[in-house]
C-alpha positions as CSV (number, residue, x, y, z in Angstrom):
1,M,-14.6,19.6,-1.4
2,T,-13.6,23.2,-2.6
3,F,-10.4,25.0,-1.4
4,R,-12.7,27.3,0.7
5,G,-14.3,24.3,2.4
6,I,-10.8,22.6,3.3
7,R,-9.6,26.0,4.8
8,A,-12.8,26.1,7.1
9,L,-11.8,22.5,8.6
10,S,-9.7,22.7,12.0
11,P,-5.8,22.4,11.5
12,D,-6.2,18.4,12.6
13,A,-9.1,17.8,10.3
14,A,-7.3,19.5,7.4
15,A,-4.1,17.5,8.0
16,R,-6.3,14.5,8.1
17,A,-8.1,15.2,4.8
18,A,-4.8,15.8,3.1
19,L,-3.4,12.5,4.1
20,F,-6.2,10.7,3.0
21,A,-6.5,12.4,-0.3
22,S,-2.6,11.6,-0.9
23,L,-3.2,7.8,-0.4
24,F,-6.4,8.0,-2.3
25,A,-4.6,9.5,-5.2
26,A,-1.9,7.0,-4.9
27,Q,-4.0,4.1,-5.2
28,A,-6.1,5.7,-8.1
29,G,-2.5,5.7,-9.9
30,V,-2.2,2.2,-8.9
31,I,-5.8,0.7,-10.3
32,A,-6.5,3.0,-13.1
33,V,-5.5,0.5,-16.0
34,T,-6.8,-2.4,-14.2
35,P,-10.6,-2.5,-15.4
36,V,-9.5,-1.2,-19.0
37,L,-6.5,-3.4,-19.5
38,A,-8.1,-5.5,-22.2
39,E,-9.4,-2.8,-24.3
40,L,-6.3,-0.7,-23.9
41,G,-4.1,-3.8,-25.4
42,G,-6.5,-4.2,-28.3
43,D,-6.5,-0.4,-29.2
44,L,-2.6,-0.3,-29.2
45,D,-2.0,-3.5,-30.7
46,V,-0.4,-5.4,-27.8
47,S,-1.7,-8.4,-25.9
48,T,-3.1,-8.3,-22.4
49,A,0.0,-9.8,-21.0
50,V,2.2,-7.1,-22.5
51,A,-0.1,-4.4,-21.4
52,G,0.0,-5.7,-17.8
53,Q,3.6,-4.8,-17.8
54,L,2.6,-1.3,-17.2
55,R,1.9,-2.0,-13.6
56,T,5.5,-3.3,-13.6
57,I,6.9,-0.1,-14.6
58,T,4.9,2.0,-12.1
59,G,5.9,-0.4,-9.3
60,L,9.5,-0.5,-10.1
61,T,9.7,3.1,-10.3
62,A,7.5,3.7,-7.1
63,A,10.2,1.6,-5.1
64,I,13.1,3.1,-6.5
65,V,11.7,6.6,-5.5
66,A,10.6,5.4,-2.1
67,L,14.0,3.9,-1.3
68,T,15.7,7.4,-2.4
69,L,13.3,9.9,-1.0
70,R,15.0,10.0,2.3
71,R,17.7,11.9,0.5
72,V,15.3,15.2,0.4
73,S,14.1,14.8,3.8
74,G,16.4,17.4,5.2
75,R,15.8,20.0,2.3
76,V,12.0,19.6,1.3
77,G,9.2,19.5,4.0
78,L,6.8,16.5,3.6
79,G,3.9,19.0,2.5
80,R,5.7,20.1,-0.6
81,Q,6.9,16.6,-1.2
82,L,3.3,15.3,-1.5
83,L,2.4,18.4,-3.6
84,A,5.1,17.5,-6.0
85,A,3.8,13.9,-6.2
86,S,0.2,15.6,-7.1
87,V,1.7,17.5,-10.1
88,L,3.7,14.2,-11.1
89,L,0.4,12.2,-11.1
90,A,-1.6,14.6,-13.0
91,L,0.9,15.0,-15.8
92,G,1.5,11.1,-15.9
93,S,-2.2,10.6,-15.9
94,L,-3.0,13.2,-19.0
95,A,0.2,12.1,-20.6
96,S,-1.3,8.4,-20.4
97,A,-4.9,9.1,-21.5
98,A,-3.5,11.1,-24.6
99,A,-0.8,8.4,-25.6
100,P,-0.9,7.7,-29.4
101,S,1.5,4.3,-28.8
102,F,2.1,1.9,-26.2
103,A,5.7,2.8,-26.1
104,L,4.8,6.3,-24.9
105,L,1.9,5.1,-22.7
106,A,4.8,2.9,-20.9
107,L,6.8,6.1,-20.6
108,A,4.1,7.8,-19.0
109,Q,4.1,5.3,-16.3
110,V,7.3,6.7,-14.9
111,P,6.2,10.0,-13.3
112,I,2.9,8.0,-12.2
113,G,5.0,5.5,-10.4
114,G,7.4,8.4,-8.9
115,A,4.1,9.8,-7.5
116,I,3.2,6.5,-6.0
117,G,6.5,6.4,-4.2
118,V,6.5,9.5,-2.7
119,F,2.7,9.7,-1.7
120,T,2.9,6.0,0.0
121,T,6.1,7.2,1.7
122,A,5.6,10.9,2.7
123,A,2.1,10.5,3.7
124,V,2.7,8.1,6.2
125,L,5.7,9.9,7.8
126,A,3.7,13.0,7.8
127,A,1.1,11.3,10.3
128,A,4.2,11.3,12.8
129,E,5.3,14.8,11.7
130,W,2.0,16.5,11.8
131,F,0.4,15.0,14.7
132,P,1.7,14.1,18.4
133,A,1.9,10.6,19.5
134,E,-1.7,10.5,21.3
135,R,-3.3,11.3,18.0
136,R,-1.0,9.8,15.4
137,Q,-2.8,6.2,15.3
138,A,-6.1,7.9,14.6
139,A,-4.7,10.1,11.8
140,L,-2.6,7.2,10.3
141,S,-6.0,5.1,10.2
142,V,-7.9,7.9,8.3
143,A,-4.9,8.2,5.9
144,L,-4.9,4.4,5.1
145,I,-8.5,4.3,4.4
146,G,-7.8,6.4,1.4
147,Q,-6.5,3.2,-0.4
148,P,-9.4,0.9,-0.1
149,A,-11.7,4.2,-0.8
150,A,-10.0,4.5,-4.1
151,W,-10.4,1.1,-4.8
152,I,-14.2,1.2,-4.1
153,V,-14.9,4.6,-5.9
154,G,-12.4,4.0,-8.8
155,M,-13.0,0.6,-10.0
156,P,-16.7,1.0,-11.1
157,L,-16.1,4.5,-12.0
158,V,-13.3,3.6,-14.4
159,G,-15.2,0.7,-15.5
160,A,-18.2,2.9,-16.5
161,V,-16.3,5.7,-18.3
162,G,-14.1,2.9,-20.1
163,D,-17.1,1.7,-21.8
164,Q,-16.7,4.8,-23.8
165,S,-12.9,4.9,-23.9
166,W,-10.3,3.4,-22.0
167,R,-8.7,6.9,-22.1
168,F,-11.2,8.4,-20.2
169,G,-10.7,5.6,-17.5
170,L,-6.8,6.7,-17.4
171,A,-8.0,10.3,-16.5
172,F,-9.2,9.0,-12.9
173,P,-6.0,9.7,-11.3
174,F,-5.9,13.2,-12.9
175,V,-9.0,14.1,-10.6
176,A,-7.8,12.4,-7.5
177,A,-4.3,14.5,-8.1
178,L,-6.2,17.8,-8.3
179,V,-8.2,16.7,-5.0
180,A,-5.0,15.8,-3.3
181,S,-3.2,19.1,-4.2
182,L,-6.2,21.2,-2.9
183,A,-6.1,19.3,0.2
184,L,-2.2,19.8,0.3
185,L,-1.8,23.6,-0.5
186,G,-2.0,24.8,3.3
187,R,1.1,22.6,4.0
188,A,3.2,23.9,1.1
189,D,5.3,25.9,3.6
190,D,5.8,23.1,6.0
191,P,9.6,23.3,7.0
192,P,11.7,20.1,6.2
193,T,12.4,17.9,9.2
194,S,15.2,19.2,11.4
195,V,16.5,15.4,12.1
196,P,18.8,14.4,9.5
197,A,17.8,11.0,7.8
198,T,20.3,8.1,8.3
199,S,21.5,5.9,5.3
200,L,19.7,2.6,4.4
201,R,22.7,0.9,6.0
202,V,22.4,2.6,9.4
203,A,18.8,2.3,9.4
204,F,18.8,-1.5,8.8
205,S,21.1,-1.9,11.8
206,H,18.8,-0.4,14.0
207,P,17.2,-2.9,16.2
208,G,13.9,-4.5,14.8
209,V,14.1,-2.6,11.3
210,G,15.5,-5.2,9.2
211,R,13.2,-8.1,10.9
212,W,10.1,-5.7,10.2
213,L,10.9,-5.0,6.9
214,G,11.7,-8.8,5.9
215,A,8.1,-9.5,7.5
216,E,6.6,-6.8,5.5
217,L,7.8,-7.9,2.0
218,L,6.5,-11.4,2.9
219,S,3.3,-10.1,4.3
220,N,2.8,-7.6,1.3
221,T,3.6,-10.1,-1.4
222,A,1.0,-12.7,0.2
223,W,-1.9,-9.8,0.3
224,A,-0.8,-8.5,-3.2
225,G,-1.1,-12.2,-4.5
226,T,-4.7,-12.4,-2.9
227,L,-5.8,-9.0,-4.7
228,V,-4.4,-9.8,-8.0
229,F,-6.2,-13.3,-8.3
230,S,-9.3,-12.9,-6.3
231,G,-11.2,-11.5,-9.1
232,A,-10.4,-14.4,-11.3
233,L,-11.1,-17.0,-8.4
234,F,-14.7,-15.9,-8.3
235,V,-15.4,-16.1,-12.0
236,E,-13.3,-19.4,-12.7
237,S,-14.7,-21.1,-9.5
238,Y,-18.3,-20.0,-9.7
239,G,-18.8,-19.0,-13.3
240,V,-20.3,-15.6,-12.2
241,S,-20.2,-12.5,-14.2
242,S,-17.4,-9.8,-13.8
243,R,-19.8,-7.5,-12.4
244,A,-20.6,-9.9,-9.7
245,A,-17.0,-10.5,-9.2
246,G,-16.6,-6.8,-8.9
247,L,-19.0,-6.5,-6.1
248,A,-17.5,-9.4,-4.3
249,L,-14.3,-7.3,-4.6
250,A,-15.8,-4.2,-3.0
251,T,-16.9,-6.3,-0.2
252,G,-13.4,-7.2,0.4
253,A,-12.4,-3.5,0.3
254,L,-15.2,-2.8,2.9
255,G,-13.6,-5.5,5.1
256,Y,-10.2,-3.7,4.9
257,V,-11.8,-0.6,6.0
258,V,-13.5,-2.1,9.1
259,G,-10.3,-3.8,10.0
260,N,-8.6,-0.6,9.8
261,R,-11.2,1.2,12.0
262,L,-11.3,-1.5,14.8
263,A,-7.6,-1.6,15.0
264,R,-7.2,2.0,16.0
265,E,-8.1,0.5,19.4
266,L,-5.2,-1.6,19.6
267,R,-2.3,-0.1,21.9
268,G,0.6,0.9,19.7
269,E,3.2,-0.2,22.5
270,R,2.0,-3.6,22.0
271,S,2.7,-3.6,18.1
272,S,5.6,-6.3,18.4
273,V,3.2,-8.7,19.8
274,Q,-0.1,-7.8,17.8
275,L,1.9,-8.1,14.3
276,P,2.8,-11.8,14.4
277,V,-0.6,-12.7,15.6
278,L,-2.5,-10.7,12.8
279,A,0.0,-12.2,10.3
280,T,-0.9,-15.9,11.7
281,A,-4.6,-15.0,11.4
282,L,-4.1,-13.5,8.0
283,A,-2.4,-16.9,7.1
284,V,-5.4,-18.8,7.9
285,A,-7.8,-16.4,6.3
286,V,-5.9,-16.4,2.7
287,F,-5.4,-20.1,2.8
288,S,-9.1,-20.6,3.3
289,F,-10.0,-18.2,0.6
290,G,-7.8,-20.2,-1.9
291,A,-8.5,-23.7,-1.0
292,L,-12.2,-23.8,0.5
293,R,-14.5,-22.9,-2.3
294,A,-17.8,-24.4,-1.3
295,F,-20.0,-21.5,-2.3
296,F,-19.8,-18.1,-3.7
297,A,-21.1,-16.5,-0.5
298,V,-18.5,-18.7,1.4
299,S,-15.6,-17.4,-0.6
300,I,-17.0,-13.7,-0.1
301,V,-16.9,-14.2,3.6
302,F,-13.3,-15.3,3.6
303,L,-12.1,-12.4,1.3
304,F,-14.0,-10.0,3.8
305,F,-12.1,-11.4,6.7
306,S,-8.7,-11.8,5.0
307,A,-9.4,-8.0,4.0
308,F,-10.4,-7.1,7.7
309,L,-7.2,-8.8,9.0
310,A,-5.1,-7.1,6.4
311,G,-6.6,-3.8,7.0
312,A,-5.8,-4.1,10.9
313,R,-2.3,-5.6,10.2
314,T,-1.5,-2.4,7.6
315,L,-2.4,0.1,10.6
316,V,-0.4,-1.8,13.1
317,S,2.7,-2.3,11.3
318,S,2.7,1.6,10.3
319,S,2.1,2.7,13.7
320,Y,5.4,0.4,14.5
321,G,7.2,1.8,11.8
322,L,6.7,5.3,13.2
323,S,7.8,4.4,16.5
324,F,11.5,4.1,15.2
325,P,13.6,7.1,16.0
326,A,13.1,10.4,14.0
327,D,16.4,9.9,12.0
328,V,15.6,6.2,11.2
329,R,11.9,6.8,10.0
330,P,12.6,8.2,6.6
331,A,14.8,5.2,5.5
332,A,12.8,2.7,7.4
333,M,9.4,3.6,6.0
334,G,10.8,4.5,2.4
335,S,11.9,0.7,2.6
336,R,8.6,-0.3,3.6
337,A,6.7,1.5,0.8
338,A,9.3,-0.3,-1.6
339,T,8.2,-3.6,-0.2
340,M,4.7,-2.9,-1.1
341,Q,5.9,-2.4,-4.4
342,F,8.0,-5.3,-4.7
343,G,5.1,-7.4,-3.0
344,Y,2.7,-6.8,-6.2
345,L,5.5,-8.2,-8.3
346,G,6.2,-11.2,-6.1
347,G,2.7,-11.7,-5.6
348,S,1.9,-11.9,-9.2
349,T,4.6,-13.9,-10.3
350,L,4.7,-16.4,-7.5
351,G,0.9,-16.5,-7.4
352,G,0.8,-17.3,-11.1
353,L,3.1,-20.1,-10.6
354,A,1.3,-21.6,-7.8
355,L,-2.1,-21.3,-9.9
356,V,-0.6,-23.2,-12.5
357,I,0.9,-26.0,-10.6
358,G,-1.5,-26.5,-7.9
359,G,-4.7,-24.4,-9.2
360,Y,-6.4,-22.2,-6.4
361,T,-5.8,-24.5,-3.7
362,G,-2.2,-24.4,-4.3
363,L,-2.5,-20.5,-4.5
364,G,-4.1,-20.6,-1.1
365,L,-1.2,-22.7,0.3
366,L,1.5,-20.3,-1.0
367,L,-0.4,-17.1,0.4
368,G,-1.0,-18.9,3.6
369,A,2.8,-19.9,3.7
370,L,4.0,-16.5,3.0
371,S,2.0,-14.8,5.5
372,L,2.9,-17.6,8.2
373,A,6.4,-17.0,7.4
374,A,6.2,-13.2,7.9
375,A,4.9,-14.0,11.7
376,A,7.8,-16.6,12.1
377,V,10.2,-13.7,11.1
378,L,8.8,-11.6,13.7
379,V,9.0,-14.1,16.6
380,L,11.9,-16.5,15.9
381,P,14.9,-15.3,18.3
382,L,18.1,-13.9,17.0
383,R,21.5,-14.7,18.4
384,R,22.9,-11.5,19.8
385,P,26.4,-10.3,19.1
386,A,28.7,-12.0,21.8
387,R,30.3,-8.5,22.6
388,Q,27.0,-6.5,23.3
389,T,26.9,-5.1,26.8
390,E,24.3,-5.7,29.2
391,A,23.3,-2.2,29.0
392,E,23.0,-2.3,25.2
393,L,20.6,-5.3,25.5
394,G,18.3,-3.4,27.7
395,V,18.2,-0.5,25.3
396,S,17.6,-3.1,22.5
397,D,14.8,-4.7,24.3
398,R,13.1,-1.4,25.0
399,L,13.4,-0.3,21.5
400,G,12.5,-3.3,19.4
401,G,10.4,-5.4,21.9
402,C,9.8,-8.9,20.5
403,I,10.9,-7.9,17.1
404,A,14.3,-6.3,18.2
């Protein structure tokens, strides 16, 4: 879409396009090395295992940036933060594609990780800042679809151009960053939020925040483990080609989009009830995906429904996070973005151990247990402080619902 075309959109449509493009670009930065990892390692004289640590660098950088981004929320508008992320992603992508050594390629992942941290935090916060409450859920849904869309578009595209050179594949985030910057130009003059952000300590003490973030870490670890090992499950369980496994993974991405779209109809004020239900259902789905491998088509169905539930859960959880007071949101959503990155690290590590010990059945047991633990964190009662007054209890219940 050209800049002139973006300007022709209504203000709401332009804002939704900007959020979609931001999370599309963030996911492009995450997945770019995946299809070309082996070729990259061979060309730069490192093993595939060592080359895989590039994702560790981007993940840790993204988590650190997401946790500290609240410090600039009162000085830099969200539109400008997202534009800066586009620039970082473009520069990091170009540096990655041109890197003459693995060390320089690893260094180029730092700006990419920084961009991912800003995108995944600021884009979700912008859904609350740019839209009134009655249109927030729909805007957030459109934004979150940017992530599976990047997977669907990026995986085959990077794989195709990567046949010529892995360097061409690493330029995919550069293109996504250019599109995002065009979509965000109209938000460059947005003022910073007028509500000062609280510290992480204060945010964690707010009713519901700590429990919600604990559940997010468990849920994101379970889902990341599913994504990391799903392709290998298809190949090793059924002997299918990488191309067939890729098509199966695209089916999973489609399930995520469908779940996201249908979750728009869920009522936001009931998020505290919906989240543990979705986490429990996801526990059953990911366990079945790992443990019940009768036929290739059956595993595709289990992956589709796992992704369907993950898409619905992500939208409902994001809506719940945006329901916190404006001063708490930056720290809460930044911490939530960090749980996504730590989830990838935990999902890869714990999933790998489970795979070594118990095969794919063991992996399914672990992923199901993590998701079930997330549901338990959300619903198990907490002992309230003895000195909390009756009035305080009423306020806490209204703010946190079942999760408070």
